[in-house]
N, C-alpha and C positions, 0 to 999 in steps of 0.2 A: 429620531434613528439613532440603529444603536450602530458603531463606523469599523467596519470590522478588515483586520487588512487580512488576508491570506496570499502566501509564497510555495510558486509550486502553480499559480493556475490552471496555467496552460498542461499545464498533465492528465492523466485519465482523469483524478480524484478531483483537481484542485480547478479543471472547469467542468464538471458536474458539479464538485459545491459550490463553486462561480456561476451558475447558472440556479441553482434553485434559491442561494441565499438572498441576488436579485429578485426573485417571482418571490418569494416573505419582504420584500421593503425595506432589506437593508440596505445600509448605506454603504456601498464597499471599494474598499481598494487593491488590488495586486501589485506583487513585487515580484517582476520575472528579469530573469536576463538582456540588457539590451538587444541582444541575436536573436531571440525567444519567438518560437516560432509560434505564433496565437491565430493559426486557423479557428483551433474551438472554439476560443470566446473569445472572436472578431464582432461578434453583433451582440456581446451586452453593454451597456451601458456603466463602467466603472472607469474610476482614476490612477490609473498607470502612473509607478513607481518602479525605472527605468533602474539598474543595480544586481550588485551577488554580494551575493546571501552570506558567504565568508568574507565580505568585508567589516568594519563594526560601524563604516562609519554612514554604510549604505542602510544596514539595516537601524543606525537609529534615528536617520529622516525619514526613512517608511511605517517605524512603527507611530516617533510623532503624532498626534492627532487624533491617536484610533483607540478607541475604547475595549476594542477584543483582538484578539490573532489566533491564526487562526496559519501552524505549522509546517506546509507538508512538501516543505520540500524537499526531494533528495536527489543522490542517484538509485537506482535502481536495480541498473545493469548486475547481472552473477559473473558475467567472466571478461577479459582485459582490462580490467583498473589494475592500480594497483590499492594499494593498503589506503598510502597518504591523500591522497584520489578522496577515496573513500571521508576520509575523515575528514582532510577541508568543509566538503559536502552535507555532512552528513553531524559528523563534533563540535566542530568549531562552532558553524553554523547557528547552530542550536545555545550554546552556547552565547555567542553575540544577539542571540533573539531572544532568549532570558529576562540577561544582562538590560535588553535595551525597555522589555517592557518591566521592573523594576524599576527603572530609572525614570519609566513615563511612565510610572503607574499604570497599570492599564487594567480591567477588570479580571481579566481572564484568558489565559493562554491552551487553548488546545494544542497539545502534544498531537501529531499522526503517527506515530511508531509504528511493531509489523507484529505481527501476534507471533511469530520463531522470537521473540524477547524473554517468551515468557511458557516455559517445553510443553512440548506434544505432549498425546499422548494418543490409544487408541481409539476403537469406536467405543468402544463399551464403559470407556472410560476416559473422555476424551482432556482431552489440557484443560484450566478454569487457570481464573489470576492468582491464585495461590502459590500457581506452581513456578520452582526457580529456573532461571533460565539454563538449560543443559545441553543446548549447540554448540560446546563449545570445537565437537568434535568435525565437525561441518567444517571448519576451517573458510566461514566463507567475510568477508572482509564486509557484505552489508550486513550483516545483520550483529556480526561482532559489534561494527559502529556504530548500527539503529542503537544495539544494545549499552554502548560508553549513554548515550544522549541522552537516549530513555535514564540511568542513572540518575545523569547530574539535571534530568530537570523536577527527577523526585527527589535529589538533596538538596538544590535551593528553596520547596517546599519547605521538608522540614527545619529550615537555619536560615532560612531568608525572607518566608512565608509565601513567593510567591504562585504569583495564583493559575493555578496551573492544573492542565486534566491530561492525562494521559487517553487515548482511544488507538488500540488495536488491532485492525483488523488486516482477515486469512485472505486471501487468493479472490480479487472484486473481477468481477462481470461484469459487464455490459454494453451503451451505446457511450456516444465519445468518446471514442479509443481512439484519438486522432493517429496515432506516430504506429505502429501501435502497441501493444507492452502486454500483457494478461492478453493479451485480443491473439496476441501469437500463436496461443497452445491453442481457441476455435479454427484461427485461420489454418492450421498443425494439420490438425483432425480432418478440414472439407481440400484438403488440395494432396492427399496419398489415396488411393483405390485400396493398396496394402501400406497399413500401415502396425508400425509397430510404436506399444506404450511400454511403459515404467514400469513398475508394477511398486511399487507403493501408491500414495495419497493424498487427497489436503481436504480440507477446509473450503467448500465455493461459496461465497458470498452476494451477493448481491447490488453494486456500485449506488444506486443510490439510498438503498438501505445502510448507507458506510455514507452516507453524505446527510440519514435524518436523522441518525448514532451519532455523530460529529456535532448538529445542529442544537440537539435531545442534552447534549453533553451543555454545550455553553447553558443553558436554562436548566439543569438542572442534575449536571453532577457535580460529583463532588473533589476540594481540592483538594490536588495528591494520589484521588485515584486510579486504577488503574480498570481500563473497558475491552475488552474481548469484543468485537466485530465481526460474529462467527455464523454461518448460515451453514449450511449442508455439507455431512461428511461424506465424498467420495472416493474410494478408489479413482484410476488413469483409467482403468478399463470400467467400469463403471462413471465414466465424466463421457469416452466417447462412446458406450454405446446408446447414452443419454443423446448426444449430440450424430451421430449417426441415423438414432429417428426421428429429432426434431428436420433432418435437414433433407432427410426420406436421398441418401446418398447410400452405392453400394459394396459398402465396403466390404476388408477382410482381416478384421484386429484384430493384432498378432502379440502377444505379453514378454520384455524379454528376459530372460533370468535376468538375478543381478546379481551374482557372479559378474555375467558377459559386463552388465555396465559401469558395475566398479569397476574392471578394470581398464573400460575404455577410459572412466576417468582420470585414472591413475597411468594411462598414456598423456591423456591432455597437460596434463598439470607437470611431466615434465619439460626442465629446458630446451627454449625453440621452436614448442611447439605451439602453435596458437589454434584454438580453434573456439566452438560453440559445448561443448565436455569437458569438463574438468574433475578435479577429486570434487571440490563444494560440491555442482553441484547432480551430483553420480549420483552421492551420499544423498542428499533433499529429495531426489526424484527417489529412493529406494524407502523410500523414511514415511513411518505410519506420522502422516502431518493431521492430525486433528484437533480441533480445539469446541467449545461450547460460548455458546452464548446470552446462556442464562442470567448471568449477570445484569449482561446490556439492556436482554428483555423484560427484567425487574426493575431496576431503575431507571435506566432511559425512555421505558416507556415501547421498545423496540418490538417488533414483525414482521420475521423476514421473510420475505417471498419463498417458496420454491425457488430451488435452482433451474428444475423445465422451464420459467416465465423471464427468468436473467438469460439464460440462454437467448431464449426464442429471443430477449429485447436487442440481444448485439448481434446472431443472426441479422434480424430484418436490420439495423443498421449497417451494418458491416453490407451487403446486399445494394439499400438506400446506396450507399458512397462505395460503390464498383470498384470495394479488395476483393471481391469476386466475381 
């Protein structure tokens, strides 16, 4: 059995990935913070290493003895976080992971980036792996730190033959979203009879398809390549209408004008004002943030699950676990 280290194993993606790798018979080691909530993975037999990913000694000890590493840990929150915090957790930690993989000669490293390190497109011409980074204007500490980390990984592949592959998932939905993370969008859609939605759109992907893409990348991915893990492109209006249909909720959906959302974002970014809407989030909510998963379909042999099935799976899990 191959021994694989998973960072961020208690997160939404990490917990689903840990569960799937265990099911497939991998020998699993996870690296999580000492105070981390292990609710999502408490029932999975694995070796647990407690440490901090921004500490090089902790990372070296965690990577030692592993054949493969999947680096999924990062800060994903879009507000109330300084760039220094993003840099430490998303960039510096990734440098430590890459260096430890070289020192301990791991066979493969899968770096879990984000689709937004690749320029998005529209529905007729969605973004693909050949697109450059175009989201400077979003001024997002999360996106910028993930882009820097991805570039570091690719540079180490070229300069030091780091055996790394990058995967770029879009917006993941599905079960086992304990915190919840992306599931907040679904829960928002369920809790309001009068539902205001933003004017943009994004690509939605089933969490289990992302897990399969990562596992297939371990076996079939090309060193130094990036793979968008992208399912279906929907406007927010289309997504919430689909959610309404599946849940059977009686709702009135109202589209927020772009200029209203952007003004709200600018106000939210003023000094002394704290809230969940700032310039970066408003910019992204107005964006046509669409991607193509054709390369991963072709090279990683993925077949993407329809969004309707992914939403249904998430709804069932949230309901069974009393989130609504």
